C-alpha positions in Angstrom: 0.0 0.0 0.0 1.4 3.4 -1.0 1.5 6.5 1.1 -1.0 8.2 -1.3 -3.6 5.6 -0.4 -3.4 6.5 3.2 -3.9 10.3 2.7 -6.9 11.6 4.6 -9.1 13.9 2.5 -9.9 17.5 3.4 -13.5 18.4 4.2 -14.5 21.5 2.3 -17.7 23.4 1.8 -16.9 26.8 0.3 -14.8 27.8 -2.6 -12.9 31.1 -2.3 -15.5 32.9 -4.3 -18.1 32.0 -1.7 -20.0 29.4 -3.8 -20.6 25.9 -2.4 -18.6 23.0 -3.8 -21.8 21.0 -4.3 -24.5 23.3 -5.7 -27.8 22.9 -4.0 -26.4 21.8 -0.6 -27.9 23.4 2.5 -25.7 25.2 5.1 -26.5 24.7 8.8 -25.8 28.3 9.8 -28.6 30.8 10.2 -28.3 34.4 9.3 -27.9 36.0 12.8 -25.2 33.6 13.8 -23.4 33.9 10.5 -23.3 37.7 10.8 -22.1 37.5 14.4 -19.3 35.1 13.3 -18.3 37.5 10.5 -18.3 40.5 12.8 -16.1 38.6 15.2 -13.7 37.8 12.4 -13.5 41.5 11.4 -12.9 42.6 15.0 -10.1 40.1 15.4 -8.4 41.2 12.2 -8.7 44.9 13.2 -7.5 44.2 16.7 -4.5 42.3 15.3 -3.6 45.1 12.9 -3.9 47.9 15.5 -2.0 46.1 18.3 0.9 45.1 16.1 1.2 48.7 15.1 1.1 49.6 18.8 3.9 47.2 19.5 6.0 48.7 16.7 5.3 52.1 18.2 6.7 50.9 21.6 3.3 51.2 23.3 3.1 47.4 23.8 5.8 44.9 24.5 4.7 41.9 22.5 1.9 40.6 20.3 0.8 37.6 18.3 -1.7 37.7 15.5 -4.5 35.4 14.5 -4.4 36.7 10.9 -5.3 34.1 8.3 -6.6 31.6 10.9 -9.8 33.4 11.9 -12.1 30.8 10.3 -10.5 27.9 12.2 -10.6 29.7 15.6 -13.9 31.4 15.4 -15.7 28.7 13.4 -14.8 26.1 16.0 -15.8 28.3 19.0 -19.2 29.1 17.4 -20.0 25.4 17.2 -19.7 24.9 20.9 -22.1 25.6 23.8 -21.1 28.7 25.8 -20.2 26.7 28.9 -18.0 24.2 27.1 -14.4 24.7 28.1 -11.9 26.2 25.7 -8.2 25.6 26.4 -6.3 27.5 23.8 -2.7 28.1 22.8 -1.9 31.8 22.1 -3.4 32.7 18.8 -7.1 32.2 19.6 -8.3 35.7 20.6 -11.1 35.2 18.1 -12.6 32.4 20.2 -12.6 34.7 23.3 -14.1 37.6 21.3 -16.9 35.2 20.1 -17.7 34.4 23.7 -18.1 38.1 24.5 -14.7 39.3 25.8 -14.9 43.0 25.4 -12.3 45.2 23.7 -11.6 46.8 27.0 -10.9 43.4 28.6 -8.5 42.6 25.8 -6.7 45.9 26.3 -6.5 45.7 30.1 -4.7 42.4 29.8 -2.3 43.5 27.1 -1.3 46.6 29.1 -1.4 44.8 32.4 -3.2 47.6 34.2 -5.2 47.6 37.4 -8.3 46.1 35.7 -6.4 43.2 34.2 -7.8 39.9 35.5 -4.2 38.5 35.7 -3.0 41.6 37.6 -0.2 42.3 35.2 1.6 39.1 35.8 1.4 37.6 32.3 2.8 38.6 29.0 0.4 40.4 26.5 -2.1 38.1 24.7 -2.2 35.6 27.6 -5.9 36.1 28.2 -8.3 34.1 30.4 -11.8 34.4 31.7 -13.5 32.2 34.3 -16.9 33.6 33.4 -16.5 32.7 29.7 -15.0 29.2 30.3 -11.7 30.1 28.7 -8.7 28.8 30.5 -5.8 31.3 31.0 -3.1 31.0 28.4 0.3 29.5 29.3 3.4 30.2 27.3 5.0 26.7 27.2 3.8 24.7 24.2 1.3 21.9 24.6 0.7 22.1 28.4 -3.0 22.7 27.8 -3.5 19.5 25.9 -3.2 17.0 28.8 -5.0 19.5 31.0 -7.9 19.4 28.6 -8.1 15.6 28.8 -8.3 15.9 32.6 -10.9 18.6 32.5 -13.0 16.6 30.1 -12.8 13.6 32.3 -14.3 15.7 35.1 -17.1 16.8 32.7 -17.8 13.2 31.9 -18.1 12.4 35.6 -20.4 15.5 36.1 -22.7 14.1 33.4 -24.0 17.5 32.2 -23.4 17.0 28.5 -20.5 19.4 28.2 -17.1 19.0 26.5 -13.7 20.6 26.3 -11.9 21.8 23.1 -8.1 22.3 23.2 -6.5 24.3 20.3 -2.9 24.0 19.4 -0.5 24.2 16.4 1.1 21.4 14.6 4.4 22.3 16.3 2.8 21.7 19.7 1.7 18.3 18.3 5.4 17.3 18.2 5.6 17.6 22.0 5.2 14.5 24.2 2.3 16.1 26.0 0.2 15.7 22.8 0.6 11.9 22.7 0.1 11.4 26.4 -3.1 13.5 26.2 -4.6 11.6 23.3 -3.8 8.2 24.8 -5.3 9.2 28.2 -8.4 10.7 26.4 -9.0 7.5 24.4 -8.4 5.1 27.3 -10.8 6.9 29.6 -13.2 7.9 26.9 -13.6 11.6 27.6 -15.6 14.3 25.7 -12.6 16.2 24.4 -12.0 17.8 21.0 -8.4 18.1 20.0 -8.2 20.9 17.4 -4.8 21.2 15.6 -4.2 24.4 13.6 -1.8 23.1 10.9 -0.5 26.4 9.6 2.6 25.0 8.0 5.2 26.3 10.4 6.3 25.8 14.0 7.7 29.3 14.3 10.3 28.9 11.4 10.3 25.1 11.1 8.2 23.9 8.2 5.9 20.9 8.5 8.2 18.9 6.2 10.9 19.0 8.8 8.6 18.1 11.7 7.0 14.8 10.5 7.2 12.4 7.6 3.7 11.1 7.8 0.5 12.6 6.3 0.1 15.4 8.8 -1.5 15.2 12.2 -4.9 13.6 11.6 -3.6 10.0 11.0 -2.2 10.0 14.5 -5.7 9.5 15.8 -5.8 5.9 14.4 -3.0 4.9 16.8 -5.1 5.9 19.7 -8.4 4.4 18.4 -9.8 7.8 17.9 -12.0 9.4 15.3 -10.6 12.3 13.2 -11.6 14.9 10.7 -9.3 16.9 8.4 -10.9 20.2 7.4 -10.1 23.2 5.3 -9.2 25.7 8.0 -9.9 28.7 5.9 -13.4 27.5 5.2 -15.6 28.9 8.0 -18.6 26.7 7.1 -16.5 23.5 6.9 -14.8 24.2 10.3 -18.2 25.0 11.9 -19.8 21.9 10.7 -16.8 19.7 11.4 -16.7 20.9 15.0 -20.5 20.5 15.4 -20.0 16.8 14.3 -17.1 16.4 16.6 -19.0 17.8 19.6 -21.9 15.5 19.0 -19.6 12.5 19.1 -17.8 13.8 22.2 -20.8 14.5 24.3 -23.1 11.7 23.2 -20.6 8.9 23.2 -17.9 10.2 25.5 -15.3 9.7 22.8 -12.5 12.2 21.9 -12.1 13.5 18.4 -9.0 14.9 16.6 -9.6 17.7 14.1 -6.8 18.9 11.8 -7.5 22.3 10.3 -5.3 23.0 7.3 -4.7 26.8 7.3 -1.9 29.3 7.1 -0.5 32.0 9.3 -0.5 35.1 7.1 1.4 37.2 9.8 4.7 36.5 11.5 4.8 34.0 14.3 4.9 36.9 16.8 6.0 40.6 16.8 9.5 39.2 17.5 9.6 37.2 14.3 10.6 37.9 10.7 9.1 35.3 8.4 11.0 36.5 5.3 13.9 34.4 6.7 12.1 31.1 6.1 9.3 31.6 3.6 8.9 33.3 0.3 6.7 36.2 -0.7 5.2 34.0 -3.5 4.1 31.5 -0.9 2.5 34.1 1.2 0.7 35.6 -1.8 -0.8 32.2 -2.7 -2.3 32.0 0.8 -3.4 35.6 0.9 -5.6 34.8 -2.1 -7.3 32.2 0.2 -8.1 34.7 3.0 -10.8 33.2 5.2 -12.5 36.6 5.9 -12.8 37.3 2.2 -14.2 33.9 1.5 -16.8 34.3 4.2 -17.7 37.8 3.0 -18.3 36.4 -0.5 -20.7 33.8 0.8 -22.6 36.3 3.0 -23.0 38.7 0.0 -24.3 35.8 -2.1 -27.0 35.2 0.6 -27.9 38.9 0.5 -26.9 39.2 4.1 -24.0 41.7 3.7 -23.0 44.6 1.5 -20.0 46.9 0.6 -21.6 49.7 2.6 -21.9 47.5 5.8 -18.3 46.3 5.3 -16.9 49.9 5.3 -19.1 51.1 8.2 -18.3 48.1 10.4 -14.6 48.4 9.6 -14.6 52.1 10.5 -16.5 51.5 13.7 -14.2 48.7 14.8 -11.1 50.7 14.2 -12.5 53.6 16.3 -13.5 51.2 19.1 -10.1 49.5 19.3 -8.2 52.8 19.3 -10.4 54.4 21.9 -10.2 51.3 24.1 -6.4 51.3 23.8 -6.2 54.9 24.9 -8.3 54.2 28.0 -6.2 51.2 28.9 -2.9 53.0 28.6 -4.0 55.7 31.1 -5.0 53.3 33.9 -2.6 52.6 36.7 -0.8 49.3 37.1 -2.1 46.8 39.7 -1.3 47.4 43.4 2.2 46.2 44.2 0.9 44.0 47.0 -1.0 41.9 44.4 2.3 40.7 43.1 2.4 37.8 45.6 -1.3 37.2 46.0 -3.5 34.4 44.6 -0.9 31.7 44.7 -0.7 30.7 48.3 -3.5 31.0 50.9 -0.9 32.9 53.0 2.3 34.2 51.3 5.3 32.4 52.6 8.0 34.4 54.5 10.4 34.3 51.6 7.9 36.0 49.3 7.0 38.5 52.0 10.7 39.5 52.4 11.1 39.8 48.6 8.2 42.1 48.5 9.6 44.2 51.3 12.9 44.4 49.6 11.2 45.5 46.4 9.3 48.3 48.1 12.5 49.6 49.6 14.2 49.6 46.2 11.3 51.5 44.6 11.3 54.1 47.4 15.0 54.6 46.8 14.7 55.0 43.1 11.1 56.1 42.5 11.8 57.9 39.2 13.4 54.8 37.6 10.0 53.3 37.2 7.9 54.1 34.1 4.7 55.3 35.8 6.3 56.5 39.0 6.0 55.2 42.6 2.7 57.1 43.1 1.0 54.6 40.8 2.3 51.7 43.0 0.6 52.8 46.2 3.3 55.0 47.8 2.2 58.2 49.5 3.4 61.7 48.3 5.4 62.1 51.5 7.3 58.8 50.9 8.0 59.8 47.3 9.3 63.2 48.3 11.5 61.7 51.0 12.8 59.2 48.4 13.5 62.0 45.9 15.6 63.9 48.5 17.5 60.8 49.4 18.1 60.1 45.7 19.4 63.6 45.1 21.7 63.4 48.1 23.1 60.2 46.8 23.7 61.7 43.4 25.4 64.8 44.9 27.7 62.6 47.0 28.6 60.6 43.9 29.5 63.8 41.9 31.7 65.1 44.8 33.6 61.9 45.0 
């Protein structure tokens, strides 16, 4: 048997011009939901464009874009129930936006201000929301995959018909955590959907240098698990594939692996230069497969969208993102005492001493901190005394 005979086909519904591959087929997506999905896709694209620009201006330290993968991320989230758990990697802001995370909430996290749920202790784009059933992002690759299996096992025991979806890249699928998670999920028969965004590159490493087999989907067979390979730039296909996977997961307590074939149109992160490992010609081919443009063509064909609505929505979203960013930038950082809270019931003596030493350091050099010691909870009297001490130290240094 040749390798070609083992190739898993790709499930597709929409051509790039918005027409269905099979004329006359029905689409299981009603108007209001389709428009909400598209609005979320546009918001995610605008957010990415504006925040990358903010990072380049020095207003933000780091950013990662979802550009080119919106259909995979938002289409899968839209197929879930609102209280299904999402355990994402770090390029799934669209899923959180779909669930209702506001622009202000995104900004508060990225700027690490006093309203940030993580209290400024995470890098930008490491979102999380207990209310929206979206687990906080961790930087290390693949840690969320076995965690998703464990959480789904708990959902199975609870018996409330809920599932967990964990989203990761094909690079993360090269980690040992991936294999351990799939094996455990299959052995214990848990309602978990493993969604792999195969965007062709693990940072700069192409898929051809990661694995020799036919992608990620065939790995499911080794764990006696069902799988689906889907066109990740086809919103309708991703939505329907995830609906089918969820039905299997919650009704039969069986995990499902989905491999979404897509492409990251942006750099891996704001620290990456993709020109060093892929060509402009390759990028141009995939830019012609833009998932937002494909969805727009389909909506226009249904009579649900127009050029005027596209322009008005784009202008409104750009204003919203810019105004939200300006608000978030002006807010103070979290209280300094929150630095060691929320980990232990009672902070251990070592952390208490480190916090005390930090406060003494800030009092000594208040003007060395970007927003000043006043924003960290120190009184004006303390700051003035610190200023005088600092000046005295400087004068002593000049005299010597």
